C-alpha positions in Angstrom: 8.3 -42.0 0.8 7.9 -38.3 0.0 7.7 -35.6 2.6 5.0 -32.9 2.3 6.3 -29.6 1.3 4.2 -27.9 4.0 6.1 -29.8 6.7 9.3 -28.3 5.5 10.9 -25.5 7.5 12.1 -24.0 4.3 8.5 -23.6 3.1 7.5 -22.0 6.3 10.4 -19.6 6.1 9.4 -18.6 2.6 5.9 -18.0 3.8 7.2 -15.8 6.7 9.2 -13.8 4.1 6.1 -13.3 2.0 4.1 -12.1 5.0 6.9 -9.6 5.8 6.9 -8.4 2.2 3.2 -7.9 2.2 3.4 -6.0 5.5 6.0 -3.7 4.0 4.1 -3.2 0.8 1.0 -1.9 2.6 2.9 0.1 5.2 2.1 -2.1 8.2 5.6 -2.4 9.6 5.4 0.6 12.1 2.6 -1.0 14.3 4.8 -4.1 14.8 7.9 -2.0 15.6 10.0 -2.4 12.5 11.7 0.6 11.0 12.7 0.8 7.3 16.4 0.2 8.1 15.7 -2.8 10.4 13.4 -4.3 7.8 16.1 -4.0 5.1 18.6 -5.8 7.3 16.0 -8.5 8.2 15.1 -8.9 4.6 18.7 -9.4 3.5 19.2 -12.0 6.2 16.1 -13.9 5.3 16.9 -13.9 1.6 20.4 -15.2 2.3 19.0 -17.9 4.6 16.2 -18.9 2.1 18.7 -19.0 -0.8 21.1 -21.3 1.0 18.3 -23.6 2.3 16.6 -23.6 -1.0 19.7 -24.6 -2.9 20.8 -27.3 -0.4 17.4 -28.7 0.6 15.0 -31.0 -1.3 11.9 -31.5 0.8 10.7 -34.4 -1.3 13.7 -36.6 -0.7 13.7 -39.1 2.2 16.9 -37.9 3.8 16.2 -34.2 3.9 14.8 -32.0 6.7 
């Protein structure tokens, strides 16, 4: 039995990172209260988490998240 990639928390985390990246690219961070420095810290944290989950998680295997 294979798990859908869209039911994976890793896929949703990657999607959230993409949304934040798009918001930064078009300068839409100020309305939601993020400064440039806080965005850099948040981005570094997200990339570290996504990297570790991406390496150690296979959403198509039966015994994964």
